[in-house]
Structure formats: C-alpha cells, structure tokens
N, C-alpha and C positions, 0 to 999 in steps of 0.2 A: 138059468144055471145059477145055483147058489154061490155066495161069495167064497165059502171054503172050497167048493169044487172048482171054481174059476181059478183060485189061487193054486190049487193042486195041479191043474192042467198047465198053467203058466210055468210053474216050477219044473214039472216033469219034462216039458219040451226044451228047457234051457239049462237044466241043472248040470248036465255033463260038461258044458263049456265053463260054467262057474267053477266046478270042481277042478277042472284042468288048470284054470287061471289060479285058483287058490294053491294048488300044488306047486306051480312055478314060482309064485310069490314066496311061499314058505321056504323053498329051496334057495331063492335069491336072498331072502332075509337072513338065512342061516349061514350061507357060504359066499354070498356075493353074486353079482350077475355073471362073473367069469365062470361060475360053476354050471351055467346053463349051456346046452349045446347050441350050435348055430341055428338049427331049425326051431328050437325053443325060443331063442331070442327074437326070431322073425315072427313067431306065433304070438308072443306076448302083447304087442300093441293091438293086434286085431281082437284078441280075447278081451283086452281092456275096453276097447270101443264097444264090443258086444255087451259087456257087463254094464257100461254106461247107458246103452240103449235100453237094456232090461230095467235098470233102475228108473229111467225116465218114464217108461210105460207103467211100471209098478206104482209109481207115485200118482200118475195121472188117472189110473182106474181104481185107486184106493184098495190095493191088495192087502193081504195080511201084513200087519206091521212088522212081524218077525222077518218076512221076506225083504221088506224095504230096509230094515236095519242091517240085515246080513249083506245085502247088495251095497248099501252105503259104506259099510266097513271095508268090504272087498275092493270097491273102487278107490277108496282113499289109500289103501295099502298098495294097490296097483299103480296109482298115480306116482307115488314116491319112487317106485322102481322104474317106471317109464320116463319120468321127467325129472326125478330128483337127482341129487349129487351122486356122481359115480365114484367119489373118493372120500376118504375120511378127512378129518381136519388137517392132520399132519401131511397127508398126501397132497391136499389142496394147497397148503402153504409151500410145500416143497416144489410143486408144479408152478406156482406163481413166481418164485424167485429163480427157478432153474430155466424157465421158458417164457412164461407170459410177460413178465416185466421187461427183460431185455429185448424180447421180440417187439413189444410195444414201442420201446425206445427206438429201435431200428426202423420200424414202420413210420414213425413220426419224425424222421430225421430232419426234414426241411422246416417244419414248424419249430422244432427245437433250435435249429440254426438261426432262424429269424429272431426268436426270443433272445438268444445269446447275443446276436448282433446288436440289438437295441440296448442291452445292458453294457456291452463293450463301448458302444457309441456314447452312452451316458457317462461312462467312466472317463472317456477321453475329454468330453466337453467339461465335465466337472473338474478334471485335473487342470486343464488350461485356463479355465475361468478363475479358479482359486489361485493359481500361480500368478495371474495378472492382477488380481485384487483379493486380499484375504477376506473382504467383506462378503464375497459370494459364499464363503463357508457357512455363515450364519443363515443364509437363505436356503441352503441345501440340507444341512444337518440339524435335526431337532435337538434341543438342549438335553433332553433325557438320554438320547442316543450318543451324544457327544461325550457325556460323562466327564465334563470339565476339560476335555481336550479341545482347545480352540486356538486360533492364531495368537491370542493373548497369553497362552501358557508358555512357561519357560521350557527351554530345550531339555533341561534335567527332568522336569515333571513329565514331559511327553515320553522321554526314554524310560523313565521309571515305570510308566504304565504298561510297558511291554514286558516287564519282568516281575511285576508284583504278583505273587502266587497267593492262592487262598490257603488259610492256615488250618482249617479244620475240615473234617469230612462233611459236617453239616453245611458249611458254607459252599463246599464244592457241589453238594447235591442240590442246594437251592439255586445256585448259579446255573447249573446244567438244566434244571427244570425250567427256569425262566427263559433261557435262550431257546430251548426246544419249543416252548409255547409261542414265543415271539416270532421265530423264524417260520414255524408252521402256519401261523396266521398270515404272514406275508405271502408265503408260497401258495396257500389255498385261495387267497384273494386273487392272485394272478391267474389261477385256474378257473375260479368261479366267474371272474369278470369276462371270460371268453364269451359268455352268453350275450354280452353287450357288444357284439360284432368284433370283439378283440381289441378295440381301441383302448379301453382302460388297461387291458393286459400289457399292451405295448408301452403305455405311459408309465405303468408301474415298473416294468423292466428298466425303462430309461431312468426313472427317478432313483431306483436302487443303484444304478450305475453312477448317477451324479453323487450320491453319498460316498460310494467307494472311491471315486476319483477325487473328491474333496479331501478325504483322509490321506490319500496317497500324496496329494500336492502339499498338504500341511506338513507331513513328515519329510517329504523331499526337500522342502525349504530349510529344514534343520539338519539335512544330511543323514536322515534316519530311514529313508525309504526302503532299503534292503532289510533292515531289522524289522520294519513293519510288515514287509512281505513275508518274512519268515514267521512272524507272529500270526499272520492271517492264514498262512498255508496249512497249518496243522489241521484246522477245521474247514478252511475256506474252499479247498478243492472238492470237498463233499457238499458243503452247505450251498455254495453258489451254483453248483451243478444241479442240486435238487430244486432250487428255486427256478432255474432255467427250464428244467423238465416240466415243472408245473406251468410255467409260462407257455411252453410248447403245447401242453395239454389244453390250455385255454384257447390257443390259436387253432387247434384241431376242432374244438367246439365252434369257434367262429366260422371256420371254413364250411362246416356242415350246415350252418344257417345261411351264409352268404352264397355259397356255391353248392347247392344240394344235388347238382347233376340231374340224373334221370329220376331220382327219388324225390318224394315229398320232403319238405324241411323237417317234419316230425320224424319220418323214417330215417333220414340221413343223420339227424341228431342222435337218435337211438343207437344206430349202428356205430357211429364214430364216438359216441359218448362212452361206450364200454371201454374202448381203447384209451380214451383220454382219462377215464377214471382209473385205469390200471397205472398210468403214469403218475397220477396224483397220489395213489396209495403207496406205490414204491418210493416216491419222493419223500413222503412223510417218514418212512422208515429210514431213509438216508439222513433226514434232518435229525432223527433221534440219534443216529451215529455221530453226526456233526455236533449235536448238543453235548454228548458225552466227551467228545474230543475237546470241545471248547471249554467245557466246565472242569475237566480233569487234566488231560494231557497238556493242553496249551498252558495251563497255569503252573503245572509242575515241571515241565521241560523248559529250561531257559537257555540252553545252548542253541545258537543260531543254526549251526549245521544240522543238528539233530532235528530241529523243527522243519527244516527243508526236506530232510530225509522222510519224515513222517508224512508231510503233505505230498511229496512226490510219490511216495509209495501208494497212498490212497488214490492219487490221480491215475497212476498206471493201472491200479486194480480196477477202477471204474471203467476206464477205456477198454481194458481187456475183457471185462465182464460183459459190457454192453455190446462188444464186437463179436464175441465168440459164444457166449452162453446160449444154450438152446438151439444152436445151429443143427440142421439136419432134420428138424421137425417142421411141421406146417407153420408158416409165419402168419399169425393172425393179427387182428387189430386194424389200425388206420392204414389206408393205402391212398396215396395221393391221386391215383387215377380211378378210384371207386366211383 
C-alpha cells in the first residue's frame, strides 16, 4: 500500500472523531466549557485521548505531514480545554481571596498556632531579659533595625520616634517599599526554611519575637510601652500575622517531610506544598497592605486612640475573614490527618 493511500485510509477511519473533538473545542474556546452539555463534557476527555493515540501512530509510521500537523494542533488545543485553567485571571484572583486563601489558613490552623507560639515565647523571653539587663538589647536587635533607638537613647528621642512623620510623598513611597521588601524577605525565609525540617523556621519565629520583646522592654522602661503598642498596632496586626502565616506554611512543609503518613515524602510534599504555597502568596499580599499602612498611615496618624482603632479594625477584619470567608464550599489544602 502506497504512503498516500495508507494516509488516506488512516484518516478515513478516524476523521469522524477528530471532527467531533474539533467541534467541541471550538465551542469551548468561543463560549467556555459551560456551553457544553453534560454528555459533551464527558465525551471530551475520551476524544482527546483518542486523538493523542492517533497522533502517536501517525508519527510512528511517518504518515502525511499534514495529518501529523493537524493532529498536533488539535491535541494542543484539546489539552488546554481538558487540563487548562477553568477561569480567567480575574476569576482566579477572586477565587483565591474569596475561598482558597482563607480555607488554607483554616486547614493549617495548628501549624500556624505553633508558629505564633514560638514568636510569642520569643517576645516574652526578649522582654524579661532586656528588662533585667539593657545589654541584652544589643544582642537581639541589629543596629540597622534599631535605627538609633537603644537603651542609651533619651526618653525624649524614643518618644519622638513614635510621632515623626514623613514629609513628602516620595519619602512615604520609599519607606513603604523598603518595609514591604524587608518584611517579605523575613516571611518567605520562614516559609522556605520549612524544607529544613522546620527547625530554622521555629528559630526565626523565636528570633523575631526576641526583637519585638526587646523593643517593648526598652519602651516600657521609659513608661512609653502603650504608646509603642499603638504605634505598632497600625501595621503590626497585619504584618505579624502575615509572618506567622508564612511560618505556619513552613511547618506544613516540614510535617510533609517528617511525617509523610502513607504517602511517599515526595508525594506528601507535593500535596501539602500547594496549600503551604497558598499561605505564602496570601501572606505576601498582607505584607503589601502592612507596608502601605506602615509607610503611610502610621506616619501620618499620630493620635494614640486612632492608631489603636486602625490596628484593632484590621485585627477584627483578618479574624473575621479567615473564620468566615469561603465557608460552605469544599475545604481544600492541608489537613492534619491526611
């Protein structure tokens, strides 16, 4: 049998299913998969697999290049309908924040609690050690982060640092950008270090707590702790929670490696890694919000009561959001008993 005749016979036997698949794909591309009827949706994967089989055979027996090119294009288009994204960009972003992110936070409740515990413990240790001896402050707080606020500073200078606002829009923008970059680096380190069995993540949570506790002790010694808390609350209720979420994500990764259960470590890491990644992405967005609050609102709002109101409002918002958003839909992500 000649090559043209062989190609003709091959195409004649299978072309009906190719055309059917092409029709379904064209309809889905034009109006979305929702435009297909239930039986058409069920038929689509089987037609796709049949087209893949035809493409494999066509390549192996060196059929007419036009047939191979047609099947190659058809299979590529079908792949995106069978396995591709089911939502456009805006729908995907909306679904992430309305369901995926808060559901991932609820599913990783205990890893997040553990990360928060170590930060709180570090804060308590840092507070009491610096209260006992101011020399501990220099051990815990790097000089660039201290910004001149040390036990050697006068009470007036410490208090002034709580109310000095930025003068220009350019300075506000630069400050907000710096803080977002710095805090994102810390949070993502806490997440990524989960691959090292979670120990570095716990140490980073504890160390960040030491820094916070050292500042609280410094200002408490000067009778300014409530003013410092108001200053921190504007952005801190968002920023610290975001860092703790990243720490919780790191511990989710660590659990997947240390306790893979009935799955292989690689499979367990792949499954739980998606949920942990959701926490990290959502936390980065929270850090962007915190950076804007820290670079703008905190520097412009100097009234203590107003600062507490802003910080408290964001704390209530995040608690409500993570508790209620996306309820009633299937809860995906990390599960402690997986």
